[in-house]
C-alpha positions in Angstrom: 18.8 5.1 -6.9 16.5 6.3 -9.6 12.8 7.3 -10.1 10.7 4.6 -11.7 7.1 4.2 -13.0 5.6 0.7 -13.0 2.2 0.0 -14.5 0.1 -3.0 -13.4 -2.0 -3.9 -16.4 -4.4 -6.2 -14.4 -5.5 -3.4 -12.0 -4.6 -0.2 -14.0 -2.6 0.9 -10.9 0.8 2.6 -11.1 3.8 2.6 -8.8 5.7 5.9 -8.8 8.8 6.0 -6.7 12.4 4.8 -6.3 14.3 1.7 -5.7 16.7 2.1 -2.8 19.1 -0.8 -2.3 16.8 -3.1 -4.3 13.6 -2.2 -2.3 10.6 -0.1 -3.3 9.9 3.3 -1.6 7.2 5.3 -3.3 3.5 5.8 -4.0 0.8 3.5 -5.4 -1.6 5.4 -7.7 -5.0 3.8 -8.4 -7.8 5.0 -10.6 -9.5 7.3 -8.0 -7.1 7.3 -5.0 -3.4 6.9 -4.1 -1.5 5.4 -1.2 1.4 7.3 0.4 3.2 5.8 3.4 5.8 3.5 4.8 7.5 0.6 3.1 9.5 -2.2 4.7 11.6 -4.5 2.6 9.8 -3.5 -0.5 6.3 -4.1 0.9 3.8 -1.6 2.2 3.9 -1.7 6.0 3.5 0.9 8.8 1.9 4.3 8.9 0.3 5.8 5.7 -2.7 7.3 4.1 -5.0 6.9 1.2 -5.8 10.2 -0.6 -9.1 10.2 -2.6 -9.9 12.3 -5.7 -13.0 13.7 -4.0 -10.8 15.5 -1.4 -10.8 13.3 1.7 -8.0 11.1 3.2 -8.0 7.9 5.3 -5.1 7.6 7.7 -4.0 4.3 9.2 -1.4 1.7 9.0 -0.5 -1.6 7.3 0.2 -4.3 9.9 1.7 -7.7 9.1 -0.8 -10.5 9.6 0.2 -14.1 9.5 -2.1 -16.3 7.4 -1.9 -20.1 7.9 -1.1 -22.3 5.0 -3.3 -25.0 3.6 -3.9 -27.5 6.4 -4.0 -30.4 3.9 -0.6 -29.5 2.5 2.1 -30.6 4.9 4.8 -28.4 3.3 2.6 -25.3 3.1 3.9 -22.8 5.7 2.2 -19.6 6.8 2.3 -16.4 4.8 2.5 -12.9 6.1 0.4 -10.3 4.3 -0.1 -6.6 5.0 -3.6 -5.7 6.3 -4.9 -2.1 6.4 -6.1 -0.7 9.7 -7.9 2.6 9.4 -7.4 5.1 12.2 -9.2 8.3 11.1 -10.7 10.0 8.1 -10.1 13.6 7.1 -13.3 15.1 5.8 -13.8 16.5 2.3 -12.7 20.1 2.1 -14.8 22.2 -0.3 -13.3 25.2 -2.0 -14.6 28.6 -0.8 
């Protein structure tokens, strides 16, 4: 188990975290926000939050959603993707 940093050139995002038994467990850092939360089998899933630079947070969860395959392709099966479901927003906290 070791800390890693992975950079995604196409989006400019970074993954900071660890690989545990070959699976990701860490934080996704984007240009103006980051995601902290649960991972299942190397994919984001379950409770988490987005933390924004301007000082607010959005709490929620990633739920697995099954997407049907191409109906014209007999061999195309369905795919499960994580979809974000927001639950609450923590307001901006201004310094005093």
